[in-house]
C-alpha positions in Angstrom: 22.7 -0.3 -22.1 22.6 3.5 -22.7 20.1 5.5 -20.7 18.2 6.4 -23.9 17.7 2.7 -24.8 16.6 2.0 -21.2 14.0 4.8 -21.4 12.6 3.4 -24.6 12.5 -0.1 -23.2 10.7 1.0 -20.1 8.3 3.2 -22.1 9.2 6.5 -20.4 10.8 9.6 -21.7 14.6 10.2 -21.5 14.0 13.0 -19.0 12.1 10.7 -16.7 14.9 8.1 -16.9 17.5 10.8 -16.3 15.6 12.0 -13.2 15.6 8.3 -11.9 19.4 8.3 -12.5 19.9 11.6 -10.6 17.8 10.3 -7.7 19.8 7.1 -7.5 16.9 4.9 -8.4 18.8 3.1 -11.2 21.8 0.8 -11.1 23.7 3.0 -13.5 26.9 5.0 -13.8 28.1 8.0 -15.9 31.2 7.3 -17.9 33.9 10.0 -18.3 32.6 10.7 -21.7 29.2 11.7 -20.2 27.3 8.6 -21.4 25.1 7.1 -18.7 25.1 3.3 -18.8 22.4 1.3 -17.0 23.9 -2.0 -15.8 20.8 -4.1 -15.3 17.2 -3.2 -16.2 15.0 -3.4 -13.2 11.8 -5.3 -13.6 8.7 -3.4 -12.8 6.6 -5.0 -10.1 3.4 -3.6 -8.9 3.8 -2.7 -5.2 0.2 -2.0 -4.6 -3.2 -1.5 -6.1 -5.5 1.4 -5.5 -9.3 1.2 -6.1 -11.5 4.3 -6.2 -15.3 4.2 -6.2 -17.6 7.1 -5.7 -21.4 7.3 -5.4 -22.7 10.8 -5.6 -26.3 10.1 -4.6 -28.5 7.4 -3.2 -30.2 6.5 -6.5 -26.8 5.6 -8.0 -25.9 3.2 -5.2 -26.7 0.2 -7.5 -24.1 1.4 -9.9 -21.5 0.7 -7.3 -22.0 -3.1 -7.7 -21.0 -2.8 -11.3 
């Protein structure tokens, strides 16, 4: 599929998808005509989860449990 179609499918801008192509993060090639073709869409898999919690004073400590 064309890079523009891939970007729409992944929910990112064309510029972001092009940057991924330039960095070699996509299984894609550029045809002699200049068209960039993505061979197989990569499935997005969460590699990790980040949790952030902050209590700014002692009286808000109970809010941390929520």
